DRENPA-3360 file (N, C-alpha, C; in nm, 2 decimals, always signed):
BEGIN
1 = XXXXXXXX = +6.96/+2.26/+4.21/+7.00/+2.13/+4.27/+7.08/+2.14/+4.34 ~ +7.03/+2.06/+4.48/+7.05/+2.00/+4.61/+7.17/+1.94/+4.63 ~ +7.18/+1.81/+4.54/+7.36/+1.76/+4.52/+7.46/+1.85/+4.50 ~ +7.39/+1.92/+4.35/+7.52/+1.97/+4.29/+7.56/+2.08/+4.40 ~ +7.53/+2.16/+4.49/+7.54/+2.21/+4.55/+7.63/+2.16/+4.66 ~ +7.60/+1.99/+4.68/+7.66/+1.94/+4.81/+7.76/+1.88/+4.73 ~ +7.80/+1.87/+4.58/+7.90/+1.84/+4.53/+8.01/+1.95/+4.52 ~ +7.94/+2.05/+4.49/+8.06/+2.18/+4.50/+8.15/+2.21/+4.68;
9 = XXXXXXXX = +8.08/+2.19/+4.77/+8.09/+2.17/+4.92/+8.23/+2.10/+4.91 ~ +8.18/+2.01/+4.85/+8.34/+1.86/+4.89/+8.42/+1.92/+4.80 ~ +8.43/+1.92/+4.71/+8.52/+2.00/+4.60/+8.61/+2.10/+4.67 ~ +8.54/+2.21/+4.75/+8.59/+2.27/+4.82/+8.62/+2.28/+4.95 ~ +8.65/+2.17/+5.00/+8.65/+2.13/+5.09/+8.59/+2.19/+5.18 ~ +8.46/+2.23/+5.17/+8.38/+2.32/+5.27/+8.31/+2.24/+5.38 ~ +8.25/+2.22/+5.50/+8.25/+2.08/+5.53/+8.09/+2.09/+5.50 ~ +8.05/+1.98/+5.52/+7.88/+2.02/+5.51/+7.80/+1.95/+5.61;
17 = XXXXXXXX = +7.74/+1.99/+5.62/+7.60/+2.02/+5.74/+7.55/+1.84/+5.78 ~ +7.48/+1.82/+5.88/+7.41/+1.66/+5.88/+7.37/+1.64/+5.81 ~ +7.25/+1.76/+5.77/+7.17/+1.70/+5.66/+7.23/+1.68/+5.53 ~ +7.34/+1.80/+5.52/+7.38/+1.77/+5.37/+7.46/+1.60/+5.31 ~ +7.52/+1.58/+5.45/+7.60/+1.46/+5.42/+7.51/+1.35/+5.43 ~ +7.39/+1.33/+5.52/+7.29/+1.23/+5.48/+7.25/+1.22/+5.32 ~ +7.18/+1.37/+5.30/+7.11/+1.37/+5.10/+7.27/+1.31/+5.04 ~ +7.37/+1.32/+5.08/+7.49/+1.28/+5.02/+7.53/+1.07/+4.99;
25 = XXXXXXXX = +7.49/+1.08/+5.12/+7.50/+0.94/+5.14/+7.31/+0.86/+5.04 ~ +7.23/+0.92/+5.06/+7.11/+0.86/+5.01/+7.11/+0.88/+4.88 ~ +7.16/+0.99/+4.87/+7.22/+0.96/+4.66/+7.32/+0.88/+4.68 ~ +7.41/+0.87/+4.69/+7.48/+0.73/+4.67/+7.41/+0.62/+4.68 ~ +7.36/+0.59/+4.81/+7.33/+0.43/+4.78/+7.20/+0.41/+4.72 ~ +7.17/+0.51/+4.62/+7.06/+0.56/+4.55/+7.07/+0.50/+4.37 ~ +7.21/+0.59/+4.37/+7.31/+0.53/+4.22/+7.33/+0.40/+4.22 ~ +7.37/+0.39/+4.33/+7.49/+0.26/+4.30/+7.41/+0.13/+4.27;
33 = XXXXXXXX = +7.23/+0.18/+4.36/+7.15/+0.04/+4.31/+7.07/+0.07/+4.18 ~ +7.06/+0.19/+4.14/+6.95/+0.25/+3.97/+7.03/+0.28/+3.90 ~ +7.17/+0.30/+3.96/+7.26/+0.34/+3.80/+7.40/+0.35/+3.83 ~ +7.40/+0.23/+3.78/+7.57/+0.20/+3.86/+7.67/+0.23/+3.79 ~ +7.66/+0.27/+3.62/+7.77/+0.32/+3.56/+7.78/+0.48/+3.65 ~ +7.69/+0.56/+3.64/+7.68/+0.69/+3.67/+7.75/+0.65/+3.84 ~ +7.71/+0.56/+3.92/+7.82/+0.54/+4.02/+7.92/+0.50/+4.04 ~ +7.98/+0.51/+3.96/+8.13/+0.46/+3.89/+8.16/+0.55/+3.88;
41 = XXXXXXXX = +8.16/+0.70/+3.82/+8.16/+0.80/+3.79/+8.15/+0.87/+3.96 ~ +8.07/+0.88/+3.99/+8.08/+0.93/+4.10/+8.17/+0.89/+4.20 ~ +8.22/+0.76/+4.22/+8.26/+0.69/+4.28/+8.42/+0.75/+4.26 ~ +8.44/+0.72/+4.14/+8.58/+0.76/+4.06/+8.62/+0.92/+4.13 ~ +8.52/+1.02/+4.10/+8.54/+1.11/+4.20/+8.47/+1.16/+4.31 ~ +8.43/+1.09/+4.38/+8.44/+1.18/+4.55/+8.46/+1.06/+4.65 ~ +8.49/+0.93/+4.61/+8.55/+0.87/+4.68/+8.63/+0.90/+4.79 ~ +8.74/+0.88/+4.72/+8.87/+0.95/+4.83/+8.85/+1.07/+4.87;
49 = XXXXXXXX = +8.78/+1.16/+4.85/+8.74/+1.26/+4.95/+8.64/+1.29/+5.02 ~ +8.59/+1.16/+5.03/+8.45/+1.16/+5.16/+8.51/+1.05/+5.24 ~ +8.63/+0.96/+5.19/+8.69/+0.90/+5.26/+8.80/+1.00/+5.38 ~ +8.87/+1.06/+5.30/+8.92/+1.17/+5.35/+8.89/+1.26/+5.52 ~ +8.73/+1.34/+5.45/+8.69/+1.46/+5.51/+8.60/+1.35/+5.58 ~ +8.51/+1.27/+5.58/+8.41/+1.24/+5.65/+8.43/+1.08/+5.70 ~ +8.56/+1.01/+5.69/+8.58/+0.86/+5.75/+8.45/+0.80/+5.71 ~ +8.40/+0.78/+5.58/+8.32/+0.76/+5.52/+8.35/+0.65/+5.43;
57 = XXXXXXXX = +8.37/+0.53/+5.41/+8.43/+0.45/+5.31/+8.30/+0.38/+5.23 ~ +8.36/+0.40/+5.11/+8.27/+0.39/+4.97/+8.30/+0.27/+4.93 ~ +8.21/+0.16/+4.87/+8.31/+0.07/+4.78/+8.24/+0.09/+4.64 ~ +8.34/+0.00/+4.53/+8.29/+0.06/+4.41/+8.20/+0.00/+4.35 ~ +8.18/-0.16/+4.45/+8.03/-0.22/+4.40/+8.01/-0.25/+4.47 ~ +7.87/-0.32/+4.49/+7.72/-0.35/+4.57/+7.77/-0.47/+4.66 ~ +7.89/-0.55/+4.65/+7.96/-0.65/+4.70/+8.12/-0.66/+4.65 ~ +8.19/-0.65/+4.74/+8.29/-0.61/+4.77/+8.43/-0.65/+4.88;
65 = XXXXXXXX = +8.51/-0.66/+4.91/+8.61/-0.65/+4.98/+8.56/-0.76/+5.08 ~ +8.47/-0.67/+5.19/+8.44/-0.76/+5.33/+8.35/-0.88/+5.26 ~ +8.25/-0.90/+5.17/+8.20/-0.98/+5.13/+8.30/-1.09/+5.08 ~ +8.37/-1.06/+4.98/+8.46/-1.20/+5.00/+8.56/-1.22/+5.07 ~ +8.61/-1.18/+5.22/+8.68/-1.25/+5.31/+8.58/-1.34/+5.43 ~ +8.47/-1.26/+5.41/+8.32/-1.36/+5.50/+8.30/-1.51/+5.40 ~ +8.33/-1.47/+5.25/+8.26/-1.56/+5.16/+8.42/-1.67/+5.23 ~ +8.53/-1.64/+5.20/+8.64/-1.69/+5.18/+8.64/-1.78/+5.31;
73 = XXXXXXXX = +8.61/-1.69/+5.41/+8.66/-1.72/+5.61/+8.56/-1.88/+5.56 ~ +8.46/-1.89/+5.48/+8.34/-2.00/+5.56/+8.39/-2.08/+5.40 ~ +8.42/-2.05/+5.31/+8.50/-2.14/+5.18/+8.64/-2.17/+5.15 ~ +8.74/-2.21/+5.22/+8.90/-2.20/+5.22/+8.90/-2.23/+5.10 ~ +8.83/-2.34/+4.99/+8.91/-2.42/+4.94/+8.88/-2.30/+4.77 ~ +8.83/-2.24/+4.79/+8.79/-2.13/+4.68/+8.91/-2.04/+4.73 ~ +9.03/-2.02/+4.78/+9.17/-1.95/+4.81/+9.28/-2.00/+4.67 ~ +9.23/-2.12/+4.66/+9.30/-2.22/+4.59/+9.30/-2.13/+4.40;
81 = XXXXXXXX = +9.17/-2.10/+4.35/+9.16/-2.02/+4.22/+9.24/-1.92/+4.27 ~ +9.26/-1.84/+4.37/+9.35/-1.74/+4.42/+9.49/-1.73/+4.40 ~ +9.45/-1.84/+4.47/+9.66/-1.88/+4.43/+9.75/-1.87/+4.30 ~ +9.63/-1.93/+4.24/+9.70/-2.01/+4.09/+9.65/-1.88/+4.01 ~ +9.62/-1.81/+4.07/+9.58/-1.69/+4.00/+9.50/-1.73/+3.90 ~ +9.41/-1.80/+3.87/+9.34/-1.85/+3.80/+9.22/-1.86/+3.81 ~ +9.11/-1.78/+3.79/+8.99/-1.69/+3.87/+8.87/-1.80/+3.78 ~ +8.84/-1.93/+3.90/+8.76/-1.98/+3.85/+8.58/-1.94/+3.95;
89 = XXXXXXXX = +8.50/-1.84/+3.87/+8.43/-1.80/+3.90/+8.29/-1.87/+3.98 ~ +8.33/-2.02/+3.89/+8.18/-2.08/+3.93/+8.21/-2.17/+4.10 ~ +8.33/-2.10/+4.15/+8.33/-2.15/+4.32/+8.28/-2.03/+4.39 ~ +8.29/-1.91/+4.30/+8.23/-1.81/+4.43/+8.13/-1.74/+4.40 ~ +8.01/-1.73/+4.48/+7.86/-1.66/+4.48/+7.87/-1.60/+4.35 ~ +7.73/-1.56/+4.26/+7.71/-1.46/+4.12/+7.77/-1.31/+4.25 ~ +7.70/-1.29/+4.33/+7.77/-1.14/+4.45/+7.92/-1.08/+4.37 ~ +7.93/-1.21/+4.35/+8.10/-1.17/+4.41/+8.21/-1.15/+4.24;
97 = XXXXXXXX = +8.13/-1.18/+4.19/+8.16/-1.18/+4.01/+8.23/-1.04/+4.00 ~ +8.16/-0.96/+3.95/+8.21/-0.79/+3.90/+8.34/-0.79/+3.99 ~ +8.31/-0.78/+4.08/+8.45/-0.74/+4.22/+8.54/-0.82/+4.20 ~ +8.52/-0.98/+4.20/+8.65/-1.07/+4.12/+8.67/-1.03/+4.03 ~ +8.64/-1.04/+3.93/+8.66/-0.98/+3.83/+8.74/-0.82/+3.79 ~ +8.69/-0.79/+3.84/+8.76/-0.63/+3.85/+8.92/-0.65/+3.93 ~ +8.92/-0.76/+4.00/+9.06/-0.76/+4.05/+9.12/-0.80/+3.97 ~ +9.12/-0.90/+3.92/+9.18/-0.98/+3.79/+9.22/-0.89/+3.69;
105 = XXXXXXXX = +9.11/-0.80/+3.67/+9.17/-0.75/+3.49/+9.23/-0.62/+3.58 ~ +9.20/-0.54/+3.64/+9.27/-0.38/+3.71/+9.45/-0.41/+3.73 ~ +9.49/-0.37/+3.72/+9.64/-0.39/+3.78/+9.68/-0.32/+3.91 ~ +9.63/-0.20/+3.91/+9.69/-0.18/+4.06/+9.60/-0.25/+4.17 ~ +9.45/-0.28/+4.14/+9.37/-0.39/+4.24/+9.45/-0.50/+4.24 ~ +9.53/-0.59/+4.16/+9.53/-0.66/+4.16/+9.61/-0.73/+4.33 ~ +9.69/-0.61/+4.35/+9.79/-0.62/+4.45/+9.67/-0.67/+4.55 ~ +9.57/-0.61/+4.53/+9.45/-0.68/+4.68/+9.50/-0.82/+4.67;
113 = XXXXXXXX = +9.47/-0.93/+4.57/+9.45/-1.06/+4.56/+9.62/-1.10/+4.65 ~ +9.71/-1.02/+4.64/+9.83/-1.07/+4.74/+9.79/-1.05/+4.86 ~ +9.71/-0.91/+4.93/+9.74/-0.92/+5.04/+9.59/-0.97/+5.10 ~ +9.53/-1.03/+5.03/+9.41/-1.15/+5.07/+9.50/-1.26/+5.09 ~ +9.56/-1.26/+5.04/+9.65/-1.40/+5.03/+9.74/-1.40/+5.13 ~ +9.77/-1.31/+5.17/+9.91/-1.31/+5.32/+9.81/-1.32/+5.40 ~ +9.71/-1.29/+5.39/+9.56/-1.23/+5.54/+9.53/-1.38/+5.54 ~ +9.52/-1.44/+5.48/+9.41/-1.54/+5.47/+9.52/-1.70/+5.42;
121 = XXXXXXXX = +9.61/-1.71/+5.47/+9.71/-1.84/+5.38/+9.67/-1.96/+5.43 ~ +9.67/-2.10/+5.31/+9.63/-2.19/+5.37/+9.59/-2.27/+5.52 ~ +9.75/-2.20/+5.54/+9.79/-2.30/+5.73/+9.72/-2.19/+5.82 ~ +9.66/-2.08/+5.81/+9.65/-1.94/+5.87/+9.53/-2.07/+5.98 ~ +9.54/-2.06/+6.10/+9.40/-2.10/+6.19/+9.31/-1.97/+6.22 ~ +9.27/-1.86/+6.14/+9.20/-1.86/+6.09/+9.09/-1.88/+6.02 ~ +9.12/-1.97/+5.93/+9.05/-2.01/+5.79/+8.99/-2.10/+5.92 ~ +8.79/-2.12/+5.88/+8.69/-2.24/+5.95/+8.74/-2.19/+6.08;
129 = XXXXXXXX = +8.79/-2.05/+6.20/+8.79/-2.05/+6.32/+8.81/-1.90/+6.35 ~ +8.65/-1.86/+6.26/+8.60/-1.71/+6.32/+8.43/-1.79/+6.37 ~ +8.34/-1.72/+6.45/+8.21/-1.75/+6.49/+8.16/-1.81/+6.36 ~ +8.08/-1.85/+6.33/+7.96/-1.90/+6.25/+7.91/-1.86/+6.23 ~ +7.83/-1.82/+6.11/+7.74/-1.72/+6.10/+7.61/-1.65/+6.13 ~ +7.59/-1.58/+6.14/+7.48/-1.56/+6.21/+7.32/-1.60/+6.15 ~ +7.22/-1.61/+6.29/+7.14/-1.68/+6.21/+6.99/-1.60/+6.18 ~ +6.99/-1.48/+6.20/+6.93/-1.39/+6.24/+7.00/-1.27/+6.17;
137 = XXXXXXXX = +6.89/-1.15/+6.12/+6.92/-1.05/+6.05/+7.02/-0.96/+6.18 ~ +7.12/-0.90/+6.10/+7.23/-0.81/+6.16/+7.10/-0.65/+6.23 ~ +7.16/-0.68/+6.38/+7.09/-0.58/+6.41/+7.18/-0.46/+6.45 ~ +7.16/-0.33/+6.48/+7.24/-0.19/+6.46/+7.14/-0.13/+6.56 ~ +7.20/-0.09/+6.66/+7.15/-0.01/+6.77/+7.22/+0.15/+6.73 ~ +7.18/+0.26/+6.71/+7.26/+0.36/+6.76/+7.20/+0.47/+6.85 ~ +7.29/+0.58/+6.93/+7.20/+0.67/+6.98/+7.10/+0.72/+6.93 ~ +6.97/+0.79/+7.03/+6.88/+0.84/+6.99/+6.76/+0.77/+6.88;
145 = XXXXXXXX = +6.83/+0.64/+6.84/+6.76/+0.57/+6.73/+6.79/+0.62/+6.61 ~ +6.89/+0.67/+6.56/+6.97/+0.78/+6.48/+7.05/+0.72/+6.41 ~ +7.05/+0.71/+6.33/+7.18/+0.63/+6.24/+7.27/+0.75/+6.16 ~ +7.21/+0.86/+6.17/+7.28/+0.97/+6.05/+7.35/+1.12/+6.17 ~ +7.31/+1.08/+6.33/+7.36/+1.14/+6.42/+7.49/+1.15/+6.39 ~ +7.59/+1.06/+6.40/+7.74/+1.07/+6.38/+7.78/+1.09/+6.25 ~ +7.81/+1.12/+6.23/+7.87/+1.12/+6.08/+7.94/+1.00/+6.04 ~ +7.96/+0.95/+5.95/+8.03/+0.80/+5.89/+7.98/+0.64/+5.98;
153 = XXXXXXXX = +7.92/+0.69/+6.09/+7.88/+0.55/+6.19/+7.79/+0.47/+6.14 ~ +7.69/+0.53/+6.06/+7.61/+0.40/+5.96/+7.67/+0.33/+5.86 ~ +7.78/+0.40/+5.77/+7.84/+0.30/+5.71/+7.92/+0.23/+5.71 ~ +7.96/+0.29/+5.85/+8.11/+0.19/+5.89/+8.06/+0.08/+5.95 ~ +7.90/+0.08/+6.06/+7.85/+0.01/+6.08/+7.75/-0.13/+5.97 ~ +7.76/-0.04/+5.88/+7.71/-0.14/+5.73/+7.81/-0.23/+5.68 ~ +7.91/-0.16/+5.65/+8.05/-0.27/+5.62/+8.08/-0.38/+5.75 ~ +8.08/-0.34/+5.87/+8.12/-0.45/+5.95/+8.03/-0.54/+5.96;
161 = XXXXXXXX = +7.86/-0.46/+5.90/+7.73/-0.58/+5.92/+7.80/-0.68/+5.82 ~ +7.86/-0.67/+5.68/+7.94/-0.76/+5.63/+7.92/-0.91/+5.67 ~ +8.02/-0.94/+5.78/+8.12/-1.03/+5.86/+7.98/-1.11/+5.90 ~ +7.96/-1.21/+5.85/+7.84/-1.26/+5.90/+7.85/-1.33/+6.03 ~ +7.99/-1.29/+6.12/+7.99/-1.37/+6.22/+7.97/-1.26/+6.35 ~ +7.93/-1.14/+6.26/+7.84/-1.05/+6.40/+7.70/-1.03/+6.40 ~ +7.66/-1.02/+6.54/+7.49/-1.06/+6.52/+7.44/-0.95/+6.48 ~ +7.49/-0.81/+6.67/+7.49/-0.71/+6.67/+7.58/-0.62/+6.70;
169 = XXXXXXXX = +7.53/-0.47/+6.62/+7.63/-0.33/+6.67/+7.57/-0.20/+6.73 ~ +7.66/-0.19/+6.84/+7.57/-0.09/+6.95/+7.68/+0.03/+6.95 ~ +7.63/+0.15/+6.92/+7.70/+0.30/+6.97/+7.71/+0.26/+7.13 ~ +7.76/+0.34/+7.19/+7.81/+0.30/+7.37/+7.80/+0.49/+7.37 ~ +7.96/+0.52/+7.38/+7.97/+0.63/+7.47/+8.08/+0.71/+7.37 ~ +8.07/+0.82/+7.42/+8.19/+0.88/+7.35/+8.28/+0.92/+7.44 ~ +8.42/+0.93/+7.43/+8.56/+0.91/+7.49/+8.52/+1.07/+7.50 ~ +8.61/+1.10/+7.66/+8.64/+1.14/+7.66/+8.71/+1.27/+7.65;
177 = XXXXXXXX = +8.81/+1.35/+7.68/+8.89/+1.42/+7.63/+8.90/+1.41/+7.50 ~ +9.03/+1.43/+7.47/+9.10/+1.46/+7.30/+9.07/+1.27/+7.25 ~ +9.03/+1.31/+7.15/+9.01/+1.18/+7.03/+9.08/+1.05/+7.04 ~ +9.08/+0.96/+6.98/+9.17/+0.85/+7.01/+9.25/+0.86/+6.85 ~ +9.37/+0.82/+6.92/+9.49/+0.86/+6.82/+9.43/+0.75/+6.70 ~ +9.40/+0.67/+6.72/+9.39/+0.55/+6.62/+9.22/+0.50/+6.65 ~ +9.16/+0.49/+6.52/+9.06/+0.36/+6.52/+9.15/+0.28/+6.56 ~ +9.06/+0.16/+6.62/+9.04/-0.01/+6.59/+8.98/-0.06/+6.68;
185 = XXXXXXXX = +8.98/-0.19/+6.66/+8.91/-0.28/+6.75/+8.97/-0.40/+6.85 ~ +8.89/-0.39/+6.99/+8.98/-0.48/+7.05/+8.87/-0.60/+7.10 ~ +8.96/-0.72/+7.14/+8.90/-0.83/+7.26/+8.83/-0.77/+7.34 ~ +8.69/-0.82/+7.44/+8.64/-0.78/+7.50/+8.59/-0.89/+7.63 ~ +8.53/-0.98/+7.56/+8.51/-1.13/+7.56/+8.47/-1.25/+7.53 ~ +8.44/-1.35/+7.52/+8.44/-1.47/+7.41/+8.35/-1.43/+7.30 ~ +8.20/-1.35/+7.35/+8.10/-1.33/+7.21/+8.15/-1.17/+7.22 ~ +8.24/-1.10/+7.24/+8.19/-0.94/+7.23/+8.35/-0.91/+7.19;
193 = XXXXXXXX = +8.34/-0.76/+7.11/+8.45/-0.69/+7.07/+8.36/-0.58/+7.10 ~ +8.48/-0.47/+7.13/+8.47/-0.35/+7.10/+8.52/-0.31/+7.00 ~ +8.53/-0.17/+7.00/+8.54/-0.07/+6.86/+8.52/+0.06/+6.90 ~ +8.65/+0.14/+6.82/+8.66/+0.31/+6.84/+8.65/+0.32/+6.67 ~ +8.58/+0.41/+6.68/+8.54/+0.47/+6.54/+8.54/+0.62/+6.54 ~ +8.65/+0.69/+6.46/+8.65/+0.86/+6.52/+8.62/+0.88/+6.38 ~ +8.54/+1.06/+6.37/+8.51/+1.07/+6.27/+8.61/+1.24/+6.29 ~ +8.48/+1.34/+6.22/+8.59/+1.45/+6.19/+8.62/+1.52/+6.35;
201 = XXXXXXXX = +8.45/+1.49/+6.39/+8.46/+1.54/+6.55/+8.51/+1.52/+6.66 ~ +8.46/+1.38/+6.68/+8.51/+1.29/+6.82/+8.53/+1.15/+6.80 ~ +8.54/+1.11/+6.88/+8.58/+0.96/+6.94/+8.44/+0.83/+6.92 ~ +8.37/+0.76/+6.91/+8.27/+0.70/+6.94/+8.33/+0.52/+6.97 ~ +8.24/+0.53/+7.06/+8.29/+0.36/+7.13/+8.20/+0.30/+7.09 ~ +8.21/+0.18/+7.06/+8.07/+0.08/+7.01/+8.08/-0.07/+7.07 ~ +8.01/-0.15/+7.03/+8.05/-0.25/+7.06/+8.00/-0.31/+6.99 ~ +8.06/-0.49/+6.88/+8.02/-0.58/+6.82/+8.01/-0.67/+6.90;
209 = XXXXXXXX = +7.87/-0.71/+6.91/+7.80/-0.93/+6.94/+7.79/-0.99/+6.84 ~ +7.89/-1.09/+6.90/+7.93/-1.21/+6.77/+7.86/-1.30/+6.82 ~ +7.83/-1.44/+6.73/+7.73/-1.54/+6.72/+7.76/-1.66/+6.80 ~ +7.90/-1.62/+6.89/+7.95/-1.73/+6.93/+8.01/-1.70/+7.08 ~ +8.05/-1.74/+7.13/+8.08/-1.74/+7.28/+8.21/-1.84/+7.29 ~ +8.31/-1.81/+7.23/+8.45/-1.89/+7.21/+8.54/-1.81/+7.21 ~ +8.66/-1.76/+7.28/+8.76/-1.69/+7.29/+8.87/-1.65/+7.19 ~ +8.91/-1.79/+7.10/+8.99/-1.84/+7.04/+8.94/-1.74/+6.88;
217 = XXXXXXXX = +8.77/-1.81/+6.87/+8.74/-1.75/+6.74/+8.71/-1.60/+6.78 ~ +8.73/-1.57/+6.86/+8.65/-1.42/+6.93/+8.80/-1.34/+6.88 ~ +8.89/-1.37/+6.89/+9.06/-1.33/+6.88/+9.06/-1.31/+6.75 ~ +9.01/-1.38/+6.69/+9.03/-1.39/+6.50/+8.99/-1.35/+6.41 ~ +8.89/-1.31/+6.55/+8.79/-1.24/+6.45/+8.81/-1.06/+6.44 ~ +8.88/-1.04/+6.59/+8.88/-0.92/+6.65/+9.09/-0.89/+6.53 ~ +9.13/-0.98/+6.51/+9.28/-0.99/+6.42/+9.22/-0.96/+6.26 ~ +9.12/-1.01/+6.22/+9.10/-1.03/+6.10/+9.06/-0.83/+6.03;
225 = XXXXXXXX = +8.96/-0.86/+6.14/+8.92/-0.68/+6.10/+8.99/-0.59/+6.13 ~ +9.05/-0.61/+6.20/+9.18/-0.51/+6.28/+9.26/-0.51/+6.13 ~ +9.32/-0.60/+6.07/+9.37/-0.63/+5.97/+9.28/-0.65/+5.86 ~ +9.21/-0.63/+5.83/+9.10/-0.56/+5.71/+9.09/-0.39/+5.71 ~ +9.01/-0.38/+5.79/+8.98/-0.23/+5.83/+9.12/-0.11/+5.86 ~ +9.20/-0.15/+5.88/+9.30/-0.08/+5.92/+9.48/-0.13/+5.89 ~ +9.45/-0.21/+5.81/+9.64/-0.28/+5.79/+9.60/-0.29/+5.63 ~ +9.54/-0.31/+5.57/+9.48/-0.33/+5.45/+9.51/-0.17/+5.35;
233 = XXXX = +9.56/-0.13/+5.25/+9.50/-0.03/+5.18/+9.38/+0.01/+5.17 ~ +9.30/+0.14/+5.11/+9.13/+0.16/+5.13/+9.15/+0.09/+5.01 ~ +9.02/-0.01/+4.96/+8.97/-0.13/+4.87/+9.00/+0.00/+4.75 ~ +9.07/-0.04/+4.62/+9.02/+0.04/+4.48/+8.92/-0.03/+4.44;
% end
């Protein structure tokens, strides 16, 4: 079985080929949609390895931390439920219920609630002050129109795309010389941010286009994305 051979390479820390990595990601996506219980077993066994070796973030749920942040930015009243540690699922869309229940039930994951509250305090100027939700489908542009050309970039874009204030993501160029010391997102213009994605081989620069041209909102969006992607621990 092809996937079993890929699992064996993961466990032995042997590097996957581009085709093997693509097959693994397609398998994970299909498993998450068609067999959630099996996906959890896959996640528990391989998610940390895939993140460590291929800079690919896998979520335990179809909708997770990024979807929760995007919702709370537009619905700050729902923060009250988290603050009081009295989960009122009626305040949240159905798609987030499984993830929220997991956060409140799981001991280690419950720490994430505190981190969310710290970042989105009721007095935070970030609440209600990021660009408006996009009105059209997200557009992703990859070099050679190949989302799998650079390992990890497709899933990174998919995760960024869960923030509805982003309208387009576009890989731009490779950084010359050595890899960047760390991945990050930076302000460029009132309607544009820039990002650096590191995988095992190289650093890739990309653009994030926003739904509004507002410098303050763009700065808030930049701060939020850096905090969630690079300031929080990897999602439980």
